[in-house]
N, CA, C and O atoms as a printed pandas DataFrame, in Angstrom:
     atom_number atom_name residue_name chain_id  residue_number  x_coord  y_coord  z_coord
0              1         N          MET        A               1   87.705   95.810  112.976
1              2        CA          MET        A               1   87.893   97.504  112.792
2              3         C          MET        A               1   89.190   97.545  111.962
3              4         O          MET        A               1   90.265   96.953  112.051
4              5         N          THR        A               2   88.645   98.535  111.058
5              6        CA          THR        A               2   89.868   98.898  110.081
6              7         C          THR        A               2   90.909   99.734  110.533
7              8         O          THR        A               2   90.602  100.710  111.218
8              9         N          GLU        A               3   92.232   99.485  110.229
9             10        CA          GLU        A               3   93.040  100.559  110.710
10            11         C          GLU        A               3   93.465  101.764  109.816
11            12         O          GLU        A               3   93.998  101.571  108.724
12            13         N          GLN        A               4   93.245  102.872  110.250
13            14        CA          GLN        A               4   93.466  104.083  109.329
14            15         C          GLN        A               4   94.847  104.451  109.411
15            16         O          GLN        A               4   95.605  104.437  110.382
16            17         N          HIS        A               5   95.054  104.806  108.141
17            18        CA          HIS        A               5   96.559  105.188  107.763
18            19         C          HIS        A               5   96.370  106.735  107.311
19            20         O          HIS        A               5   95.367  107.093  106.693
20            21         N          PRO        A               6   97.321  107.541  107.636
21            22        CA          PRO        A               6   97.559  109.196  107.495
22            23         C          PRO        A               6   97.353  109.301  106.018
23            24         O          PRO        A               6   97.953  108.519  105.281
24            25         N          GLN        A               7   96.495  110.272  105.498
25            26        CA          GLN        A               7   96.198  110.611  104.183
26            27         C          GLN        A               7   96.828  111.969  104.254
27            28         O          GLN        A               7   96.274  112.900  104.839
28            29         N          TRP        A               8   98.049  112.082  103.626
29            30        CA          TRP        A               8   98.873  113.145  103.728
30            31         C          TRP        A               8   98.614  114.306  102.568
31            32         O          TRP        A               8   98.468  114.017  101.380
32            33         N          PHE        A               9   98.586  115.372  102.975
33            34        CA          PHE        A               9   98.429  116.756  101.821
34            35         C          PHE        A               9   99.119  117.962  102.381
35            36         O          PHE        A               9   99.276  118.300  103.554
36            37         N          THR        A              10   99.408  118.400  101.517
37            38        CA          THR        A              10  100.039  119.939  101.470
38            39         C          THR        A              10   99.305  121.020  101.299
39            40         O          THR        A              10   98.572  120.920  100.314
40            41         N          SER        A              11   99.203  122.145  101.948
41            42        CA          SER        A              11   98.188  123.083  101.516
42            43         C          SER        A              11   98.453  123.772  100.141
43            44         O          SER        A              11   99.588  123.902   99.683
44            45         N          SER        A              12   97.326  124.200   99.522
45            46        CA          SER        A              12   97.735  124.925   98.232
46            47         C          SER        A              12   98.277  126.295   98.100
47            48         O          SER        A              12   98.513  126.875   97.040
48            49         N          TYR        A              13   98.481  126.833   99.543
49            50        CA          TYR        A              13   99.218  127.854   99.565
50            51         C          TYR        A              13  100.650  127.601   99.820
51            52         O          TYR        A              13  101.409  128.509  100.158
52            53         N          SER        A              14  101.014  126.425   99.669
53            54        CA          SER        A              14  102.713  126.096   99.934
54            55         C          SER        A              14  103.369  125.890   98.530
55            56         O          SER        A              14  103.622  124.795   98.028
56            57         N          SER        A              15  103.627  127.235   97.924
57            58        CA          SER        A              15  104.069  127.117   96.746
58            59         C          SER        A              15  105.570  127.634   96.659
59            60         O          SER        A              15  106.001  128.454   95.848
60            61         N          ASN        A              16  106.254  127.002   97.635
61            62        CA          ASN        A              16  107.804  127.780   97.946
62            63         C          ASN        A              16  108.523  126.847   97.615
63            64         O          ASN        A              16  109.613  126.814   98.187
64            65         N          GLY        A              17  108.280  125.942   96.781
65            66        CA          GLY        A              17  109.662  124.933   96.181
66            67         C          GLY        A              17  109.374  123.625   97.250
67            68         O          GLY        A              17  110.385  122.962   97.479
68            69         N          GLY        A              18  108.332  123.248   97.819
69            70        CA          GLY        A              18  108.479  121.950   98.656
70            71         C          GLY        A              18  109.021  122.271  100.223
71            72         O          GLY        A              18  109.098  121.342  101.026
72            73         N          ALA        A              19  109.333  123.431  100.544
73            74        CA          ALA        A              19  109.939  123.519  101.976
74            75         C          ALA        A              19  108.767  123.818  102.982
75            76         O          ALA        A              19  108.660  124.862  103.626
76            77         N          CYS        A              20  107.903  122.749  103.023
77            78        CA          CYS        A              20  106.726  122.895  104.049
78            79         C          CYS        A              20  106.622  121.705  104.562
79            80         O          CYS        A              20  107.413  120.777  104.398
80            81         N          VAL        A              21  105.350  121.708  105.384
81            82        CA          VAL        A              21  104.823  120.520  106.075
82            83         C          VAL        A              21  103.693  119.887  105.396
83            84         O          VAL        A              21  103.044  120.494  104.544
84            85         N          GLU        A              22  103.421  118.598  105.773
85            86        CA          GLU        A              22  102.122  117.942  105.144
86            87         C          GLU        A              22  101.309  117.791  106.901
87            88         O          GLU        A              22  101.829  117.971  108.002
88            89         N          VAL        A              23  100.062  117.445  106.585
89            90        CA          VAL        A              23   99.170  117.189  107.586
90            91         C          VAL        A              23   98.259  116.042  107.118
91            92         O          VAL        A              23   98.138  115.766  105.924
92            93         N          ALA        A              24   97.660  115.422  108.048
93            94        CA          ALA        A              24   96.811  114.338  107.614
94            95         C          ALA        A              24   95.488  114.411  108.642
95            96         O          ALA        A              24   95.390  113.726  109.660
96            97         N          VAL        A              25   94.501  115.365  108.180
97            98        CA          VAL        A              25   93.398  115.487  109.273
98            99         C          VAL        A              25   92.349  114.484  108.951
99           100         O          VAL        A              25   91.217  114.751  109.353
100          101         N          ASN        A              26   92.529  113.364  108.288
101          102        CA          ASN        A              26   91.602  112.241  108.089
102          103         C          ASN        A              26   91.367  111.618  109.348
103          104         O          ASN        A              26   90.304  111.050  109.599
104          105         N          LEU        A              27   92.521  111.721  110.322
105          106        CA          LEU        A              27   92.621  111.033  111.602
106          107         C          LEU        A              27   91.925  111.683  112.752
107          108         O          LEU        A              27   91.616  110.986  113.718
108          109         N          ALA        A              28   91.671  112.876  112.733
109          110        CA          ALA        A              28   91.152  113.818  113.592
110          111         C          ALA        A              28   89.834  113.287  114.250
111          112         O          ALA        A              28   89.769  113.044  115.455
112          113         N          ALA        A              29   88.935  113.147  113.506
113          114        CA          ALA        A              29   87.593  112.620  114.155
114          115         C          ALA        A              29   87.965  111.366  114.926
115          116         O          ALA        A              29   87.900  111.369  116.155
116          117         N          SER        A              30   88.348  110.306  114.255
117          118        CA          SER        A              30   88.424  108.973  114.814
118          119         C          SER        A              30   89.461  108.762  116.119
119          120         O          SER        A              30   89.257  108.044  117.098
120          121         N          GLN        A              31   90.739  109.676  115.816
121          122        CA          GLN        A              31   91.648  109.525  116.852
122          123         C          GLN        A              31   92.216  110.620  117.662
123          124         O          GLN        A              31   93.228  110.497  118.352
124          125         N          GLY        A              32   91.472  111.763  117.539
125          126        CA          GLY        A              32   91.651  113.048  118.073
126          127         C          GLY        A              32   93.243  113.744  117.829
127          128         O          GLY        A              32   93.825  114.469  118.636
128          129         N          ILE        A              33   93.657  113.383  116.729
129          130        CA          ILE        A              33   95.048  113.871  116.305
130          131         C          ILE        A              33   94.931  114.324  115.051
131          132         O          ILE        A              33   94.022  113.996  114.288
132          133         N          VAL        A              34   96.069  115.285  114.721
133          134        CA          VAL        A              34   96.497  115.604  113.444
134          135         C          VAL        A              34   97.862  115.396  113.193
135          136         O          VAL        A              34   98.644  116.128  113.799
136          137         N          PRO        A              35   98.409  114.368  112.261
137          138        CA          PRO        A              35   99.890  114.087  112.354
138          139         C          PRO        A              35  100.358  115.427  111.385
139          140         O          PRO        A              35   99.587  115.984  110.603
140          141         N          VAL        A              36  101.642  115.782  111.584
141          142        CA          VAL        A              36  102.218  116.629  110.953
142          143         C          VAL        A              36  103.686  115.982  110.884
143          144         O          VAL        A              36  104.245  115.339  111.773
144          145         N          ARG        A              37  104.267  116.376  109.363
145          146        CA          ARG        A              37  105.503  115.885  109.089
146          147         C          ARG        A              37  105.979  116.746  108.024
147          148         O          ARG        A              37  105.170  117.309  107.287
148          149         N          ASP        A              38  107.527  116.926  107.854
149          150        CA          ASP        A              38  108.106  117.516  107.035
150          151         C          ASP        A              38  108.030  116.670  105.624
151          152         O          ASP        A              38  108.194  115.461  105.461
152          153         N          SER        A              39  107.714  117.746  104.607
153          154        CA          SER        A              39  107.136  117.351  103.245
154          155         C          SER        A              39  108.637  116.839  102.344
155          156         O          SER        A              39  108.525  116.177  101.312
156          157         N          LYS        A              40  109.786  117.181  102.807
157          158        CA          LYS        A              40  110.925  116.859  102.278
158          159         C          LYS        A              40  111.584  115.469  102.902
159          160         O          LYS        A              40  112.515  114.865  102.368
160          161         N          VAL        A              41  110.968  115.099  104.057
161          162        CA          VAL        A              41  111.362  113.906  104.755
162          163         C          VAL        A              41  110.056  112.924  105.026
163          164         O          VAL        A              41  109.761  112.723  106.204
164          165         N          VAL        A              42  109.382  112.397  104.145
165          166        CA          VAL        A              42  108.405  111.630  104.352
166          167         C          VAL        A              42  108.309  110.609  105.127
167          168         O          VAL        A              42  107.246  110.283  105.656
168          169         N          ASP        A              43  109.513  109.932  105.297
169          170        CA          ASP        A              43  109.977  108.726  106.007
170          171         C          ASP        A              43  110.642  109.363  107.452
171          172         O          ASP        A              43  111.323  108.651  108.191
172          173         N          GLY        A              44  110.424  110.451  107.680
173          174        CA          GLY        A              44  111.050  111.041  108.838
174          175         C          GLY        A              44  110.029  110.861  109.877
175          176         O          GLY        A              44  109.061  110.110  109.767
176          177         N          PRO        A              45  110.366  111.759  111.121
177          178        CA          PRO        A              45  109.631  111.805  112.143
178          179         C          PRO        A              45  108.137  112.284  112.022
179          180         O          PRO        A              45  107.982  113.103  111.117
180          181         N          VAL        A              46  107.160  112.005  112.630
181          182        CA          VAL        A              46  105.828  112.499  112.378
182          183         C          VAL        A              46  105.362  113.041  114.088
183          184         O          VAL        A              46  105.458  112.406  115.138
184          185         N          VAL        A              47  104.877  114.361  113.859
185          186        CA          VAL        A              47  104.348  114.777  115.242
186          187         C          VAL        A              47  102.872  114.658  115.224
187          188         O          VAL        A              47  102.189  114.948  114.242
188          189         N          ASP        A              48  102.397  114.208  116.380
189          190        CA          ASP        A              48  100.991  114.150  116.555
190          191         C          ASP        A              48  100.538  115.226  117.333
191          192         O          ASP        A              48  100.958  115.290  118.489
192          193         N          VAL        A              49   99.566  116.303  116.821
193          194        CA          VAL        A              49   99.163  117.353  117.371
194          195         C          VAL        A              49   97.599  116.946  117.780
195          196         O          VAL        A              49   96.795  116.505  116.958
196          197         N          ARG        A              50   97.361  117.125  118.919
197          198        CA          ARG        A              50   95.967  117.021  119.510
198          199         C          ARG        A              50   94.893  117.825  118.504
199          200         O          ARG        A              50   95.161  118.965  118.123
200          201         N          THR        A              51   93.829  117.241  118.157
201          202        CA          THR        A              51   92.808  118.058  117.475
202          203         C          THR        A              51   92.565  119.570  117.792
203          204         O          THR        A              51   92.606  120.519  117.009
204          205         N          ALA        A              52   92.283  119.558  119.226
205          206        CA          ALA        A              52   92.024  121.083  119.936
206          207         C          ALA        A              52   92.982  121.812  119.529
207          208         O          ALA        A              52   92.660  122.830  118.915
208          209         N          ALA        A              53   94.274  121.559  119.714
209          210        CA          ALA        A              53   95.426  122.396  119.658
210          211         C          ALA        A              53   95.719  122.543  118.253
211          212         O          ALA        A              53   96.355  123.583  118.080
212          213         N          PHE        A              54   95.503  121.902  117.159
213          214        CA          PHE        A              54   95.767  122.303  115.958
214          215         C          PHE        A              54   94.799  123.258  115.365
215          216         O          PHE        A              54   95.036  124.131  114.530
216          217         N          SER        A              55   93.559  122.926  115.985
217          218        CA          SER        A              55   92.300  123.943  115.409
218          219         C          SER        A              55   92.805  125.320  116.080
219          220         O          SER        A              55   92.764  126.319  115.362
220          221         N          ALA        A              56   93.270  125.448  117.374
221          222        CA          ALA        A              56   93.638  126.732  117.934
222          223         C          ALA        A              56   94.849  127.401  117.341
223          224         O          ALA        A              56   95.014  128.608  117.514
224          225         N          PHE        A              57   95.765  126.624  116.598
225          226        CA          PHE        A              57   96.955  127.072  115.506
226          227         C          PHE        A              57   96.181  127.687  114.487
227          228         O          PHE        A              57   96.276  128.892  114.254
228          229         N          VAL        A              58   95.373  126.881  113.830
229          230        CA          VAL        A              58   94.889  127.282  112.468
230          231         C          VAL        A              58   94.124  128.387  112.775
231          232         O          VAL        A              58   94.308  129.283  111.951
232          233         N          THR        A              59   93.209  128.715  113.784
233          234        CA          THR        A              59   92.328  129.869  114.026
234          235         C          THR        A              59   93.312  131.033  114.282
235          236         O          THR        A              59   93.002  132.152  113.874
236          237         N          GLY        A              60   94.469  130.839  114.928
237          238        CA          GLY        A              60   95.523  132.010  115.066
238          239         C          GLY        A              60   96.087  132.381  113.888
239          240         O          GLY        A              60   96.370  133.540  113.584
240          241         N          VAL        A              61   96.290  131.205  113.077
241          242        CA          VAL        A              61   97.221  131.797  111.782
242          243         C          VAL        A              61   95.877  132.870  110.800
243          244         O          VAL        A              61   96.115  133.875  110.129
244          245         N          GLN        A              62   94.600  132.252  111.027
245          246        CA          GLN        A              62   93.800  132.984  109.927
246          247         C          GLN        A              62   93.474  134.147  110.594
247          248         O          GLN        A              62   92.853  134.970  109.920
248          249         N          ALA        A              63   93.723  134.432  111.721
249          250        CA          ALA        A              63   93.343  135.903  112.710
250          251         C          ALA        A              63   94.737  136.837  112.451
251          252         O          ALA        A              63   94.740  138.054  112.635
252          253         N          GLY        A              64   95.931  136.063  111.990
253          254        CA          GLY        A              64   97.050  136.895  111.779
254          255         C          GLY        A              64   97.651  137.191  113.203
255          256         O          GLY        A              64   98.284  138.218  113.447
256          257         N          LYS        A              65   97.405  136.236  114.086
257          258        CA          LYS        A              65   98.069  136.227  115.359
258          259         C          LYS        A              65   99.516  135.910  115.256
259          260         O          LYS        A              65  100.155  136.157  116.279
260          261         N          PHE        A              66  100.252  135.364  114.142
261          262        CA          PHE        A              66  101.516  134.951  114.118
262          263         C          PHE        A              66  102.305  135.847  113.029
263          264         O          PHE        A              66  103.465  135.600  112.699
264          265         N          ASP        A              67  101.576  136.871  112.530
265          266        CA          ASP        A              67  102.294  137.691  111.415
266          267         C          ASP        A              67  103.356  138.391  112.113
267          268         O          ASP        A              67  103.261  138.861  113.246
268          269         N          THR        A              68  104.488  138.432  111.273
269          270        CA          THR        A              68  105.696  139.233  111.983
270          271         C          THR        A              68  105.941  140.608  111.529
271          272         O          THR        A              68  106.812  141.289  112.071
272          273         N          ALA        A              69  105.288  141.013  110.655
273          274        CA          ALA        A              69  105.537  142.236  110.034
274          275         C          ALA        A              69  104.327  143.179  110.635
275          276         O          ALA        A              69  104.236  144.358  110.292
């Protein structure tokens, strides 16, 4: 079995000078997690979010549930 490594990417919507997060969705199907890290500290800590929780978060963002205005 080949060990999978996170393939990090930053959203194309993150054009704020690099102050954003990166995710590695390539592990969602095989491991059931979406790793998340700070794009400015690539060797720093990684938070593993369960796929269902990450999906619910993205759905909430798309629905505007976290808008502050």
